[in-house]
BALOBA-1460 file (C-alpha; in Angstrom, 3 decimals):
// residues 201
<rec num="1" residu="x" x="15.287" y="-60.107" z="69.077"/>
<rec num="2" residu="x" x="12.060" y="-59.753" z="67.043"/>
<rec num="3" residu="x" x="10.829" y="-56.091" z="67.138"/>
<rec num="4" residu="x" x="7.256" y="-57.306" z="66.477"/>
<rec num="5" residu="x" x="7.209" y="-59.333" z="69.576"/>
<rec num="6" residu="x" x="9.758" y="-57.962" z="72.056"/>
<rec num="7" residu="x" x="8.732" y="-54.740" z="73.540"/>
<rec num="8" residu="x" x="11.466" y="-52.100" z="74.052"/>
<rec num="9" residu="x" x="11.862" y="-48.985" z="76.081"/>
<rec num="10" residu="x" x="12.045" y="-45.882" z="73.821"/>
<rec num="11" residu="x" x="13.807" y="-42.669" z="74.844"/>
<rec num="12" residu="x" x="14.355" y="-39.249" z="73.460"/>
<rec num="13" residu="x" x="14.512" y="-35.700" z="74.597"/>
<rec num="14" residu="x" x="13.031" y="-35.683" z="78.052"/>
<rec num="15" residu="x" x="10.534" y="-38.393" z="77.273"/>
<rec num="16" residu="x" x="10.720" y="-42.137" z="77.816"/>
<rec num="17" residu="x" x="8.099" y="-44.688" z="76.773"/>
<rec num="18" residu="x" x="8.157" y="-47.680" z="79.261"/>
<rec num="19" residu="x" x="6.344" y="-50.919" z="78.829"/>
<rec num="20" residu="x" x="3.036" y="-50.785" z="80.607"/>
<rec num="21" residu="x" x="2.961" y="-53.030" z="83.760"/>
<rec num="22" residu="x" x="0.238" y="-53.745" z="86.322"/>
<rec num="23" residu="x" x="2.345" y="-51.648" z="88.807"/>
<rec num="24" residu="x" x="1.368" y="-48.621" z="86.828"/>
<rec num="25" residu="x" x="-2.163" y="-48.706" z="87.806"/>
<rec num="26" residu="x" x="-2.072" y="-45.905" z="90.359"/>
<rec num="27" residu="x" x="-0.025" y="-43.695" z="87.902"/>
<rec num="28" residu="x" x="-2.651" y="-44.276" z="85.195"/>
<rec num="29" residu="x" x="-5.397" y="-43.298" z="87.566"/>
<rec num="30" residu="x" x="-3.549" y="-40.056" z="88.335"/>
<rec num="31" residu="x" x="-3.148" y="-39.306" z="84.737"/>
<rec num="32" residu="x" x="-6.753" y="-39.766" z="84.044"/>
<rec num="33" residu="x" x="-7.711" y="-37.656" z="86.986"/>
<rec num="34" residu="x" x="-5.490" y="-34.762" z="85.801"/>
<rec num="35" residu="x" x="-8.302" y="-32.930" z="83.976"/>
<rec num="36" residu="x" x="-10.882" y="-35.742" z="84.460"/>
<rec num="37" residu="x" x="-10.156" y="-37.000" z="81.070"/>
<rec num="38" residu="x" x="-12.727" y="-39.803" z="81.181"/>
<rec num="39" residu="x" x="-15.518" y="-37.297" z="81.068"/>
<rec num="40" residu="x" x="-14.576" y="-36.543" z="77.432"/>
<rec num="41" residu="x" x="-17.252" y="-38.659" z="75.851"/>
<rec num="42" residu="x" x="-15.402" y="-38.903" z="72.474"/>
<rec num="43" residu="x" x="-12.378" y="-40.515" z="74.075"/>
<rec num="44" residu="x" x="-11.713" y="-43.951" z="75.779"/>
<rec num="45" residu="x" x="-9.765" y="-42.854" z="78.789"/>
<rec num="46" residu="x" x="-10.445" y="-45.085" z="81.858"/>
<rec num="47" residu="x" x="-12.024" y="-43.568" z="84.902"/>
<rec num="48" residu="x" x="-9.923" y="-44.180" z="88.100"/>
<rec num="49" residu="x" x="-12.317" y="-47.106" z="89.017"/>
<rec num="50" residu="x" x="-11.962" y="-48.541" z="85.659"/>
<rec num="51" residu="x" x="-8.100" y="-48.717" z="85.392"/>
<rec num="52" residu="x" x="-7.886" y="-52.383" z="86.499"/>
<rec num="53" residu="x" x="-10.019" y="-53.636" z="83.563"/>
<rec num="54" residu="x" x="-8.364" y="-51.276" z="81.222"/>
<rec num="55" residu="x" x="-4.952" y="-52.648" z="82.291"/>
<rec num="56" residu="x" x="-6.119" y="-56.200" z="82.006"/>
<rec num="57" residu="x" x="-7.400" y="-55.630" z="78.328"/>
<rec num="58" residu="x" x="-4.186" y="-53.790" z="77.291"/>
<rec num="59" residu="x" x="-1.895" y="-56.543" z="78.669"/>
<rec num="60" residu="x" x="-4.079" y="-59.306" z="77.212"/>
<rec num="61" residu="x" x="-3.677" y="-57.780" z="73.831"/>
<rec num="62" residu="x" x="0.006" y="-57.561" z="74.310"/>
<rec num="63" residu="x" x="0.093" y="-61.186" z="75.252"/>
<rec num="64" residu="x" x="-1.809" y="-62.046" z="72.061"/>
<rec num="65" residu="x" x="0.878" y="-60.332" z="70.032"/>
<rec num="66" residu="x" x="-1.572" y="-57.610" z="68.794"/>
<rec num="67" residu="x" x="-0.502" y="-54.611" z="70.860"/>
<rec num="68" residu="x" x="2.577" y="-53.180" z="72.599"/>
<rec num="69" residu="x" x="1.219" y="-50.684" z="75.396"/>
<rec num="70" residu="x" x="3.559" y="-48.061" z="76.887"/>
<rec num="71" residu="x" x="3.250" y="-45.445" z="79.615"/>
<rec num="72" residu="x" x="4.767" y="-42.061" z="78.827"/>
<rec num="73" residu="x" x="7.295" y="-40.712" z="81.522"/>
<rec num="74" residu="x" x="8.857" y="-37.287" z="81.616"/>
<rec num="75" residu="x" x="10.903" y="-35.671" z="84.367"/>
<rec num="76" residu="x" x="10.444" y="-38.801" z="86.382"/>
<rec num="77" residu="x" x="6.553" y="-38.674" z="86.322"/>
<rec num="78" residu="x" x="4.060" y="-40.889" z="84.412"/>
<rec num="79" residu="x" x="2.036" y="-38.476" z="82.335"/>
<rec num="80" residu="x" x="0.266" y="-40.596" z="79.796"/>
<rec num="81" residu="x" x="-0.181" y="-43.754" z="77.890"/>
<rec num="82" residu="x" x="-0.079" y="-44.892" z="74.450"/>
<rec num="83" residu="x" x="0.320" y="-48.099" z="72.362"/>
<rec num="84" residu="x" x="1.050" y="-49.903" z="69.135"/>
<rec num="85" residu="x" x="-2.105" y="-51.814" z="68.343"/>
<rec num="86" residu="x" x="-3.689" y="-53.788" z="65.511"/>
<rec num="87" residu="x" x="-0.217" y="-54.961" z="64.777"/>
<rec num="88" residu="x" x="0.182" y="-57.212" z="61.665"/>
<rec num="89" residu="x" x="3.863" y="-58.312" z="61.019"/>
<rec num="90" residu="x" x="2.879" y="-60.104" z="57.750"/>
<rec num="91" residu="x" x="1.838" y="-56.970" z="56.134"/>
<rec num="92" residu="x" x="4.133" y="-54.642" z="58.046"/>
<rec num="93" residu="x" x="1.196" y="-52.545" z="59.350"/>
<rec num="94" residu="x" x="0.292" y="-51.270" z="62.768"/>
<rec num="95" residu="x" x="-1.558" y="-48.367" z="64.388"/>
<rec num="96" residu="x" x="-0.563" y="-45.913" z="67.034"/>
<rec num="97" residu="x" x="-3.614" y="-45.258" z="69.473"/>
<rec num="98" residu="x" x="-5.142" y="-45.520" z="72.807"/>
<rec num="99" residu="x" x="-3.204" y="-42.434" z="73.574"/>
<rec num="100" residu="x" x="-4.057" y="-39.957" z="76.428"/>
<rec num="101" residu="x" x="-1.933" y="-37.410" z="78.374"/>
<rec num="102" residu="x" x="-2.457" y="-35.569" z="81.670"/>
<rec num="103" residu="x" x="-4.088" y="-32.171" z="81.038"/>
<rec num="104" residu="x" x="-0.922" y="-30.578" z="82.616"/>
<rec num="105" residu="x" x="1.243" y="-31.769" z="79.811"/>
<rec num="106" residu="x" x="-1.195" y="-31.325" z="76.870"/>
<rec num="107" residu="x" x="-0.141" y="-28.801" z="74.244"/>
<rec num="108" residu="x" x="3.477" y="-29.320" z="75.261"/>
<rec num="109" residu="x" x="6.234" y="-31.049" z="73.266"/>
<rec num="110" residu="x" x="5.327" y="-34.412" z="74.946"/>
<rec num="111" residu="x" x="3.040" y="-35.663" z="72.157"/>
<rec num="112" residu="x" x="5.497" y="-34.667" z="69.420"/>
<rec num="113" residu="x" x="8.247" y="-36.388" z="71.120"/>
<rec num="114" residu="x" x="6.322" y="-39.592" z="71.785"/>
<rec num="115" residu="x" x="5.204" y="-39.705" z="67.996"/>
<rec num="116" residu="x" x="8.779" y="-39.119" z="66.814"/>
<rec num="117" residu="x" x="9.870" y="-42.100" z="69.127"/>
<rec num="118" residu="x" x="7.064" y="-44.382" z="68.083"/>
<rec num="119" residu="x" x="7.154" y="-43.580" z="64.425"/>
<rec num="120" residu="x" x="10.932" y="-43.867" z="64.116"/>
<rec num="121" residu="x" x="10.845" y="-47.385" z="65.809"/>
<rec num="122" residu="x" x="7.949" y="-48.380" z="63.559"/>
<rec num="123" residu="x" x="9.523" y="-47.454" z="60.306"/>
<rec num="124" residu="x" x="13.249" y="-47.778" z="60.994"/>
<rec num="125" residu="x" x="13.362" y="-50.810" z="63.247"/>
<rec num="126" residu="x" x="10.040" y="-52.741" z="62.533"/>
<rec num="127" residu="x" x="10.120" y="-52.107" z="58.926"/>
<rec num="128" residu="x" x="6.644" y="-50.771" z="58.711"/>
<rec num="129" residu="x" x="5.019" y="-50.103" z="55.440"/>
<rec num="130" residu="x" x="2.266" y="-47.948" z="56.836"/>
<rec num="131" residu="x" x="1.289" y="-46.614" z="60.249"/>
<rec num="132" residu="x" x="-2.222" y="-45.723" z="60.981"/>
<rec num="133" residu="x" x="-3.803" y="-43.278" z="63.625"/>
<rec num="134" residu="x" x="-7.554" y="-43.024" z="64.099"/>
<rec num="135" residu="x" x="-9.727" y="-40.896" z="66.323"/>
<rec num="136" residu="x" x="-13.327" y="-40.075" z="66.991"/>
<rec num="137" residu="x" x="-14.934" y="-37.913" z="64.291"/>
<rec num="138" residu="x" x="-16.010" y="-35.541" z="67.042"/>
<rec num="139" residu="x" x="-12.611" y="-35.287" z="68.586"/>
<rec num="140" residu="x" x="-11.458" y="-32.231" z="66.561"/>
<rec num="141" residu="x" x="-8.528" y="-31.369" z="68.771"/>
<rec num="142" residu="x" x="-7.073" y="-34.971" z="68.124"/>
<rec num="143" residu="x" x="-7.642" y="-34.629" z="64.428"/>
<rec num="144" residu="x" x="-5.823" y="-31.293" z="64.358"/>
<rec num="145" residu="x" x="-2.861" y="-32.720" z="66.275"/>
<rec num="146" residu="x" x="-2.590" y="-35.746" z="63.917"/>
<rec num="147" residu="x" x="-2.699" y="-33.527" z="60.888"/>
<rec num="148" residu="x" x="0.057" y="-31.343" z="62.478"/>
<rec num="149" residu="x" x="2.249" y="-34.414" z="62.715"/>
<rec num="150" residu="x" x="2.076" y="-34.830" z="58.891"/>
<rec num="151" residu="x" x="-0.338" y="-37.768" z="58.633"/>
<rec num="152" residu="x" x="-2.851" y="-37.820" z="55.773"/>
<rec num="153" residu="x" x="-6.490" y="-38.449" z="56.168"/>
<rec num="154" residu="x" x="-7.629" y="-41.680" z="54.418"/>
<rec num="155" residu="x" x="-11.267" y="-41.248" z="55.124"/>
<rec num="156" residu="x" x="-14.038" y="-41.690" z="57.720"/>
<rec num="157" residu="x" x="-15.488" y="-45.108" z="58.876"/>
<rec num="158" residu="x" x="-19.157" y="-44.445" z="59.483"/>
<rec num="159" residu="x" x="-20.952" y="-46.105" z="62.398"/>
<rec num="160" residu="x" x="-17.824" y="-48.128" z="62.876"/>
<rec num="161" residu="x" x="-18.043" y="-48.638" z="66.624"/>
<rec num="162" residu="x" x="-20.425" y="-48.527" z="69.536"/>
<rec num="163" residu="x" x="-19.373" y="-46.361" z="72.441"/>
<rec num="164" residu="x" x="-19.831" y="-47.328" z="75.970"/>
<rec num="165" residu="x" x="-22.932" y="-45.071" z="76.103"/>
<rec num="166" residu="x" x="-24.482" y="-46.588" z="73.031"/>
<rec num="167" residu="x" x="-23.529" y="-43.766" z="70.617"/>
<rec num="168" residu="x" x="-22.425" y="-44.997" z="67.156"/>
<rec num="169" residu="x" x="-18.963" y="-43.710" z="66.582"/>
<rec num="170" residu="x" x="-17.678" y="-42.505" z="63.216"/>
<rec num="171" residu="x" x="-13.799" y="-42.900" z="63.059"/>
<rec num="172" residu="x" x="-11.500" y="-40.503" z="61.206"/>
<rec num="173" residu="x" x="-8.584" y="-42.521" z="59.810"/>
<rec num="174" residu="x" x="-5.180" y="-41.189" z="59.003"/>
<rec num="175" residu="x" x="-2.033" y="-42.776" z="57.903"/>
<rec num="176" residu="x" x="1.647" y="-42.294" z="57.193"/>
<rec num="177" residu="x" x="3.307" y="-44.563" z="54.513"/>
<rec num="178" residu="x" x="6.989" y="-45.490" z="54.467"/>
<rec num="179" residu="x" x="7.803" y="-43.260" z="51.508"/>
<rec num="180" residu="x" x="6.438" y="-40.297" z="53.494"/>
<rec num="181" residu="x" x="8.394" y="-41.023" z="56.684"/>
<rec num="182" residu="x" x="11.617" y="-38.970" z="55.880"/>
<rec num="183" residu="x" x="9.458" y="-35.808" z="55.340"/>
<rec num="184" residu="x" x="7.292" y="-36.528" z="58.343"/>
<rec num="185" residu="x" x="10.434" y="-37.015" z="60.612"/>
<rec num="186" residu="x" x="11.965" y="-33.847" z="59.347"/>
<rec num="187" residu="x" x="8.729" y="-32.050" z="60.296"/>
<rec num="188" residu="x" x="8.589" y="-33.553" z="63.822"/>
<rec num="189" residu="x" x="12.123" y="-32.676" z="64.384"/>
<rec num="190" residu="x" x="11.467" y="-29.158" z="63.299"/>
<rec num="191" residu="x" x="8.464" y="-28.814" z="65.583"/>
<rec num="192" residu="x" x="10.453" y="-30.153" z="68.566"/>
<rec num="193" residu="x" x="13.235" y="-27.652" z="67.721"/>
<rec num="194" residu="x" x="10.672" y="-24.897" z="68.051"/>
<rec num="195" residu="x" x="9.723" y="-26.057" z="71.498"/>
<rec num="196" residu="x" x="13.282" y="-26.148" z="72.642"/>
<rec num="197" residu="x" x="14.345" y="-22.667" z="71.377"/>
<rec num="198" residu="x" x="13.877" y="-19.798" z="73.717"/>
<rec num="199" residu="x" x="11.161" y="-17.337" z="72.841"/>
<rec num="200" residu="x" x="12.468" y="-14.195" z="71.154"/>
<rec num="201" residu="x" x="12.657" y="-11.061" z="73.281"/>
């Protein structure tokens, strides 16, 4: 098995990351509709009517060996999507991105558990030297979440992309390098333990 080519199912806590399939189209539309996520102009979440093309693009990237897309399942329900992308086996580098969650599970432990699963597999199985995470400069909530994980900001790529509405997007770039992984993992496990512990009376 080559972990850079053979996609796996990742499980931990009450979260499972399942390989994205065309059969997940309806679930992805439901996730997007939970909070009308596509209306956030600084994200790239598909509207319910755009899920088919979103799926086709994600699966084409997978077939080309550039991405591994997942759906996020918790308590038997699909609540989000995420993926490895911009994968480069030669340089042992990839990015975690194209991530979104139903509004009903945002600000829960789901994102922290997902990142622990993805980062553990990337560093401990795939042997990554660096994992990158990017977000729109205007997506301040995403930047706070990334920094909370323990990633460090590398910089901002100015006018790096053109959004669907024609806006020039600045992209905030973060990364975790292999030498930092032990500390980042400890931080993620600590954050998850805080979620699991009962609140003090």
